[in-house]
VEXSEMI-240247 format. One record per atom (N, C-alpha, C): residue in one letter; x, y, z. Coordinates in Angstrom, 2 decimals. Layout:
BEGIN
  res        X        Y        Z
    A        X        Y        Z
...
//
This chain:
BEGIN
  res        X        Y        Z
    M     2.33    -9.59    19.30
    M     2.93    -9.02    18.56
    M     2.72    -7.47    18.34
    L     1.77    -7.55    20.08
    L     1.31    -6.28    19.76
    L     2.47    -5.34    20.78
    A     2.78    -5.90    21.13
    A     4.33    -5.39    21.92
    A     5.27    -4.93    21.08
    W     5.87    -6.35    20.12
    W     6.22    -5.73    18.90
    W     5.77    -4.59    18.09
    L     4.40    -4.45    18.02
    L     4.43    -2.99    16.60
    L     4.91    -1.96    17.57
    V     4.62    -2.05    18.81
    V     4.18    -0.50    19.87
    V     6.06    -0.21    19.70
    A     6.98    -1.38    20.24
    A     8.24    -1.15    20.41
    A     8.69    -0.44    19.27
    T     8.14    -1.13    17.53
    T     8.74    -1.03    16.07
    T     8.34     0.19    16.17
    A     7.03     1.02    16.55
    A     6.91     2.60    16.35
    A     7.76     3.24    16.74
    G     8.18     2.85    18.00
    G     9.11     4.02    18.72
    G    10.56     4.06    18.34
    L    11.29     2.70    17.51
    L    12.01     3.79    16.91
    L    12.37     3.36    15.97
    A    10.86     3.43    14.53
    A    10.63     4.07    13.30
    A    10.67     5.68    13.80
    I     9.63     5.90    15.00
    I    10.07     7.08    14.46
    I    11.58     8.13    15.46
    A    12.26     7.63    16.24
    A    13.33     7.53    16.71
    A    14.27     7.66    15.06
    A    14.58     6.48    14.17
    A    15.64     6.76    13.08
    A    14.71     7.82    11.72
    M    13.55     8.60    12.59
    M    13.36     9.27    11.28
    M    14.35    10.54    11.19
    V    14.74    11.33    12.48
    V    15.83    12.09    12.42
    V    17.10    12.27    11.20
    P    17.72    11.41    11.63
    P    19.07    11.36    11.03
    P    18.90    10.46     9.47
    I    17.63    10.09     9.16
    I    16.81     9.87     7.70
    I    17.04    11.58     6.84
    E    16.12    11.93     7.38
    E    15.69    13.47     7.17
    E    16.45    14.12     7.05
    V    17.80    14.24     7.73
    V    18.93    15.06     8.27
    V    19.79    14.21     6.98
    I    19.61    12.91     6.89
    I    21.06    12.80     6.00
    I    20.41    13.14     4.10
    C    19.09    12.81     4.51
    C    18.49    12.58     2.78
    C    17.68    14.17     2.56
    D    18.19    15.45     3.35
    D    17.41    16.60     3.00
    D    16.00    16.81     2.79
    V    15.42    15.93     3.89
    V    14.01    16.04     3.50
    V    13.13    16.20     4.99
    P    12.34    17.60     4.29
    P    11.59    18.32     4.97
    P    10.77    17.46     6.04
    G    10.89    17.49     7.77
    G    10.04    16.40     8.14
    G    10.04    17.39     9.57
    L     9.73    16.86    10.93
    L     9.81    17.06    11.86
    L    11.16    16.56    11.98
    G    12.12    15.58    12.58
    G    12.90    15.24    12.29
    G    14.15    16.38    11.99
    Q    14.37    16.62    10.99
    Q    14.85    17.38    10.38
    Q    14.61    19.00    10.96
    L    13.02    19.09    11.68
    L    13.09    20.63    11.88
    L    13.72    20.69    13.81
    A    13.75    19.27    13.93
    A    14.47    19.11    15.15
    A    15.62    19.01    15.46
    W    16.46    19.00    14.44
    W    18.10    18.71    14.02
    W    18.19    20.88    14.33
    K    17.55    21.22    13.24
    K    18.12    22.59    13.29
    K    17.51    23.30    13.78
    A    16.42    22.84    14.70
    A    16.19    24.22    16.03
    A    17.79    23.30    16.75
    A    17.94    21.89    17.20
    A    19.37    22.04    17.88
    A    20.41    22.99    17.63
    L    20.53    22.78    16.04
    L    21.75    23.47    15.81
    L    22.13    24.90    16.10
    A    20.54    25.83    15.81
    A    20.59    26.59    15.79
    A    20.52    27.49    17.45
    R    20.71    25.97    18.42
    R    20.78    26.66    19.75
    R    18.99    27.81    19.94
    R    18.13    26.52    19.59
    R    16.92    27.34    19.43
    R    16.00    26.67    20.58
    S    16.25    26.69    22.31
    S    15.82    25.69    22.64
    S    14.59    25.89    22.83
    A    13.60    26.72    22.91
    A    12.52    27.33    22.73
    A    11.66    26.34    21.98
    F    11.82    26.28    21.28
    F    11.66    25.35    20.09
    F    12.28    24.05    19.78
    A    13.10    23.69    20.50
    A    14.13    22.48    20.06
    A    13.32    21.23    20.72
    G    12.84    21.35    21.80
    G    12.00    20.69    22.72
    G    10.81    19.88    22.23
    R     9.85    20.90    21.18
    R     8.54    20.49    21.07
    R     8.81    19.39    19.99
    P     9.61    18.84    19.12
    P     9.02    17.88    18.25
    P     9.35    16.30    19.59
    D    10.24    16.55    20.36
    D    10.70    16.01    20.66
    D     9.38    15.27    22.28
    L     9.09    16.37    22.31
    L     7.86    15.68    22.81
    L     6.91    15.59    22.67
    L     6.08    15.75    21.40
    L     5.45    14.92    19.99
    L     6.11    14.07    19.93
    V     7.41    13.31    19.80
    V     7.29    12.01    19.27
    V     7.23    11.11    20.63
    A     7.51    12.24    21.93
    A     7.36    11.42    23.65
    A     5.90    10.36    23.53
    M     4.90    11.84    23.02
    M     3.38    11.65    23.08
    M     2.96    10.32    22.38
    V     3.04    10.28    20.51
    V     2.94     9.67    20.45
    V     3.82     7.79    20.86
    I     4.30     8.20    21.36
    I     4.96     6.67    21.95
    I     4.22     6.50    22.96
    Q     4.42     7.60    24.38
    Q     3.63     7.11    25.12
    Q     2.14     6.43    24.99
    L     1.13     6.87    24.24
    L    -0.35     6.72    23.27
    L    -0.15     5.55    22.80
    S     1.02     5.33    22.27
    S     0.93     3.45    21.74
    S     1.03     2.73    22.90
    N     1.45     2.92    23.66
    N     1.83     2.48    25.46
    N     0.88     1.67    25.46
    S     0.21     3.08    25.60
    S    -1.18     2.70    26.43
    S    -2.07     2.10    25.99
    A    -2.38     2.33    24.45
    A    -3.25     1.64    23.57
    A    -2.69    -0.01    23.72
    A    -1.95     0.06    24.08
    A    -1.42    -1.51    23.63
    A    -1.56    -2.62    25.17
    A    -1.60    -1.69    26.19
    A    -1.78    -2.25    27.45
    A    -3.03    -1.95    27.45
    L    -4.15    -1.27    27.24
    L    -5.75    -1.45    26.68
    L    -5.95    -2.25    26.55
    V    -5.59    -2.46    25.22
    V    -6.55    -3.98    24.53
    V    -6.04    -5.04    24.21
    S    -4.05    -5.55    24.91
    S    -4.07    -6.70    26.02
    S    -4.78    -6.94    26.47
    G    -5.06    -5.69    28.24
    G    -5.76    -5.75    28.90
    G    -7.28    -6.76    28.44
    R    -7.72    -6.28    27.72
    R    -9.12    -6.67    26.91
    R    -9.00    -7.68    26.24
    L    -8.11    -8.27    25.49
    L    -8.13    -9.62    25.20
    L    -7.64   -10.44    26.02
    R    -7.14    -9.84    27.23
    R    -7.17   -10.80    28.43
    R    -7.99   -11.43    29.23
    G    -8.94   -10.18    29.42
    G   -10.08   -10.34    29.88
    G   -11.18   -11.35    28.90
    I   -11.50   -11.12    27.29
    I   -11.67   -12.25    26.86
    I   -11.89   -12.98    26.93
    R   -10.46   -13.79    26.91
    R    -9.65   -15.29    27.18
    R   -10.57   -15.93    28.42
    E    -9.94   -15.29    29.88
    E   -10.15   -15.55    30.72
    E   -11.97   -15.35    30.96
    A   -12.52   -14.71    30.38
    A   -14.03   -15.01    30.24
    A   -14.60   -16.23    29.90
    S   -13.85   -16.56    28.49
    S   -14.34   -17.57    27.65
    S   -13.60   -18.77    28.64
    G   -12.53   -19.10    29.54
    G   -12.03   -20.18    30.11
    G   -11.13   -20.16    29.45
    A   -10.40   -20.57    28.24
    A    -8.92   -20.68    28.18
    A    -8.41   -20.66    28.24
//
């Protein structure tokens, strides 16, 4: 279940860009899209970096939690 939640979070963040652009909703996805279209390469990578950091942090948190759960199960003998 935890792996599914982490994968879903990554997909939700990736789906943010086209939804914000099509619906004309201001947000990080639309900001990244407009920066890429304007060829502002110094700014275009920053929202992508933020998204990558969120995905990596969620993967790390999932690994820590699953490791703890595995340790608890092994200690109880289950």
